[in-house]
C-alpha positions as YAML, in Angstrom:
chain: A
units: angstrom
residues:
- id: 1
  name: MET
  ca: [52.67, -67.65, 22.34]
- id: 2
  name: LYS
  ca: [49.10, -68.81, 22.76]
- id: 3
  name: LEU
  ca: [48.00, -71.02, 19.89]
- id: 4
  name: LEU
  ca: [44.33, -70.37, 20.60]
- id: 5
  name: THR
  ca: [43.03, -66.87, 21.26]
- id: 6
  name: GLN
  ca: [39.42, -65.90, 21.91]
- id: 7
  name: GLU
  ca: [39.25, -64.63, 18.32]
- id: 8
  name: VAL
  ca: [40.41, -67.99, 16.94]
- id: 9
  name: LEU
  ca: [37.98, -69.91, 19.17]
- id: 10
  name: LYS
  ca: [35.09, -67.75, 17.92]
- id: 11
  name: LYS
  ca: [36.05, -68.62, 14.33]
- id: 12
  name: PHE
  ca: [36.19, -72.31, 15.24]
- id: 13
  name: ALA
  ca: [32.70, -72.13, 16.76]
- id: 14
  name: LYS
  ca: [31.38, -70.63, 13.51]
- id: 15
  name: PHE
  ca: [32.89, -73.28, 11.23]
- id: 16
  name: GLY
  ca: [32.07, -76.79, 12.43]
- id: 17
  name: PRO
  ca: [32.39, -80.09, 10.57]
- id: 18
  name: TYR
  ca: [31.54, -80.00, 6.86]
- id: 19
  name: SER
  ca: [30.57, -76.31, 7.07]
- id: 20
  name: GLN
  ca: [32.93, -75.42, 4.20]
- id: 21
  name: GLU
  ca: [32.77, -78.70, 2.28]
- id: 22
  name: ASP
  ca: [31.30, -77.30, -0.94]
- id: 23
  name: LYS
  ca: [32.97, -73.88, -0.89]
- id: 24
  name: GLY
  ca: [36.13, -74.94, -2.77]
- id: 25
  name: ASN
  ca: [38.32, -71.89, -3.38]
- id: 26
  name: ASP
  ca: [35.92, -69.72, -1.34]
- id: 27
  name: ALA
  ca: [36.47, -71.71, 1.88]
- id: 28
  name: GLU
  ca: [37.76, -69.43, 4.62]
- id: 29
  name: ILE
  ca: [41.07, -70.13, 6.31]
- id: 30
  name: LEU
  ca: [40.56, -69.67, 10.05]
- id: 31
  name: VAL
  ca: [44.16, -69.83, 11.27]
- id: 32
  name: LYS
  ca: [47.61, -70.96, 10.19]
- id: 33
  name: PHE
  ca: [49.95, -72.97, 12.41]
- id: 34
  name: PHE
  ca: [53.56, -73.68, 11.42]
- id: 35
  name: THR
  ca: [56.81, -75.15, 12.64]
- id: 36
  name: PRO
  ca: [59.55, -72.50, 12.65]
- id: 37
  name: ASP
  ca: [62.26, -75.10, 12.05]
- id: 38
  name: THR
  ca: [60.65, -77.06, 9.17]
- id: 39
  name: GLN
  ca: [58.41, -76.42, 6.19]
- id: 40
  name: TRP
  ca: [55.27, -77.82, 7.81]
- id: 41
  name: SER
  ca: [52.13, -75.65, 7.97]
- id: 42
  name: TRP
  ca: [48.52, -76.34, 8.94]
- id: 43
  name: PHE
  ca: [45.78, -74.13, 7.45]
- id: 44
  name: VAL
  ca: [42.62, -74.73, 9.50]
- id: 45
  name: LEU
  ca: [39.26, -74.62, 7.70]
- id: 46
  name: GLU
  ca: [36.96, -76.32, 10.25]
- id: 47
  name: ALA
  ca: [37.01, -77.32, 13.91]
- id: 48
  name: GLU
  ca: [35.01, -79.56, 16.21]
- id: 49
  name: THR
  ca: [35.29, -80.16, 19.94]
- id: 50
  name: VAL
  ca: [35.53, -83.91, 20.61]
- id: 51
  name: PRO
  ca: [35.88, -85.96, 23.80]
- id: 52
  name: THR
  ca: [39.17, -87.78, 24.33]
- id: 53
  name: ASP
  ca: [39.33, -91.42, 25.34]
- id: 54
  name: ASP
  ca: [42.40, -91.19, 27.52]
- id: 55
  name: ASP
  ca: [41.52, -88.67, 30.21]
- id: 56
  name: GLY
  ca: [37.87, -87.73, 29.89]
- id: 57
  name: GLY
  ca: [38.85, -84.30, 28.58]
- id: 58
  name: TYR
  ca: [38.32, -82.66, 25.23]
- id: 59
  name: ASP
  ca: [40.33, -81.99, 22.10]
- id: 60
  name: LEU
  ca: [39.75, -80.06, 18.91]
- id: 61
  name: ASP
  ca: [39.45, -82.12, 15.74]
- id: 62
  name: LEU
  ca: [40.71, -79.72, 13.07]
- id: 63
  name: PHE
  ca: [40.27, -80.08, 9.33]
- id: 64
  name: GLY
  ca: [42.24, -78.24, 6.71]
- id: 65
  name: ILE
  ca: [45.24, -78.15, 4.44]
- id: 66
  name: VAL
  ca: [48.52, -79.61, 5.67]
- id: 67
  name: ARG
  ca: [51.71, -78.66, 3.88]
- id: 68
  name: SER
  ca: [54.84, -80.66, 4.59]
- id: 69
  name: ASP
  ca: [58.21, -80.67, 2.92]
- id: 70
  name: MET
  ca: [56.96, -83.59, 0.78]
- id: 71
  name: GLU
  ca: [53.33, -82.84, -0.13]
- id: 72
  name: THR
  ca: [50.23, -80.73, 0.45]
- id: 73
  name: VAL
  ca: [47.01, -82.53, 1.41]
- id: 74
  name: TYR
  ca: [43.60, -82.04, 2.99]
- id: 75
  name: GLY
  ca: [43.04, -83.88, 6.27]
- id: 76
  name: HIS
  ca: [42.09, -84.03, 9.91]
- id: 77
  name: PHE
  ca: [44.54, -83.26, 12.69]
- id: 78
  name: SER
  ca: [44.31, -82.99, 16.46]
- id: 79
  name: PHE
  ca: [44.93, -79.74, 18.29]
- id: 80
  name: ARG
  ca: [46.48, -81.67, 21.19]
- id: 81
  name: GLU
  ca: [48.96, -83.24, 18.77]
- id: 82
  name: ILE
  ca: [49.85, -79.84, 17.31]
- id: 83
  name: GLU
  ca: [50.26, -78.41, 20.79]
- id: 84
  name: ALA
  ca: [52.57, -81.27, 21.87]
- id: 85
  name: ALA
  ca: [54.62, -81.55, 18.65]
- id: 86
  name: ARG
  ca: [58.16, -80.25, 18.35]
- id: 87
  name: GLY
  ca: [60.30, -79.72, 15.27]
- id: 88
  name: PRO
  ca: [63.77, -81.21, 14.84]
- id: 89
  name: LEU
  ca: [65.33, -78.33, 16.80]
- id: 90
  name: GLY
  ca: [62.83, -78.74, 19.63]
- id: 91
  name: LEU
  ca: [60.79, -75.66, 18.68]
- id: 92
  name: GLN
  ca: [57.05, -75.63, 19.33]
- id: 93
  name: ILE
  ca: [54.46, -75.12, 16.64]
- id: 94
  name: GLU
  ca: [53.34, -71.50, 16.43]
- id: 95
  name: ARG
  ca: [50.30, -69.61, 15.25]
- id: 96
  name: ASP
  ca: [51.13, -67.23, 12.40]
- id: 97
  name: ARG
  ca: [49.96, -63.88, 13.81]
- id: 98
  name: TYR
  ca: [50.68, -62.10, 10.52]
- id: 99
  name: PHE
  ca: [48.95, -64.54, 8.18]
- id: 100
  name: ASN
  ca: [46.38, -62.54, 6.21]
- id: 101
  name: ILE
  ca: [45.22, -64.90, 3.47]
- id: 102
  name: LYS
  ca: [41.46, -65.23, 3.80]
- id: 103
  name: THR
  ca: [40.44, -68.05, 1.41]
- id: 104
  name: VAL
  ca: [41.74, -71.25, -0.15]
- id: 105
  name: GLY
  ca: [41.73, -69.47, -3.53]
- id: 106
  name: GLU
  ca: [44.02, -66.75, -2.18]
- id: 107
  name: LEU
  ca: [46.24, -69.44, -0.66]
- id: 108
  name: ARG
  ca: [46.56, -71.15, -4.04]
- id: 109
  name: GLU
  ca: [47.62, -67.85, -5.64]
- id: 110
  name: SER
  ca: [50.19, -67.14, -2.93]
- id: 111
  name: ARG
  ca: [53.61, -68.66, -2.37]
- id: 112
  name: GLU
  ca: [52.46, -70.40, 0.81]
- id: 113
  name: ILE
  ca: [51.99, -73.71, -1.02]
- id: 114
  name: PRO
  ca: [53.69, -75.08, -4.13]
- id: 115
  name: ALA
  ca: [51.93, -74.32, -7.41]
- id: 116
  name: GLY
  ca: [49.50, -76.97, -8.56]
- id: 117
  name: CYS
  ca: [49.05, -78.65, -5.17]
- id: 118
  name: LEU
  ca: [45.33, -77.97, -4.98]
- id: 119
  name: ASP
  ca: [44.48, -78.11, -8.69]
- id: 120
  name: TRP
  ca: [42.00, -80.90, -8.03]
- id: 121
  name: LEU
  ca: [39.68, -78.20, -6.64]
- id: 122
  name: ASP
  ca: [39.20, -76.93, -10.19]
- id: 123
  name: ASP
  ca: [37.99, -80.35, -11.32]
- id: 124
  name: LYS
  ca: [35.62, -80.54, -8.36]
- id: 125
  name: ALA
  ca: [34.15, -77.12, -9.24]
- id: 126
  name: GLU
  ca: [33.62, -78.15, -12.87]
- id: 127
  name: VAL
  ca: [31.74, -81.26, -11.82]
- id: 128
  name: ARG
  ca: [29.65, -79.29, -9.34]
- id: 129
  name: ASP
  ca: [28.83, -76.65, -11.94]
- id: 130
  name: GLY
  ca: [27.78, -79.29, -14.48]
- id: 131
  name: VAL
  ca: [30.58, -78.60, -16.97]
...
C-alpha cells in the first residue's frame, strides 16, 4: 500500500508548519498511519518538505499526535522513519484508508485515543479565550 497518495500530498501542501497551531480541537487531521502489529498510531496535522543531510534528498517533517502503547503526545516525526519502520512481527506501517475522523476534537471523542490524553487542549483554549 502506498503511504502517500496524491490526495494526501495535496493536504500536506495546504497545511505547512504552524498552520494549525492555534486551532486546538478544530485542527484537521490529514492522515492516520498505524502499525498493524502494535498499538502505535500517528495522526498527521502538518507537514513540511525538508532537505536531508545524508544523501542530498528530501524528507517530510510531519507534526501531529503520536499514540503508543504507553502514552499519547504531540510531536514531530519523519516520514522516512515511518516508511522504514517495522513492528515486532516485521509488518510495515500502513495508512488507514478508512479513517474518517476530521478534527482533533472528533479524535478526542472517539475511541482512537485513551480518554483524557489531550485534556490539556481545554486549558489552552481557556487561556486563549481569556477565561
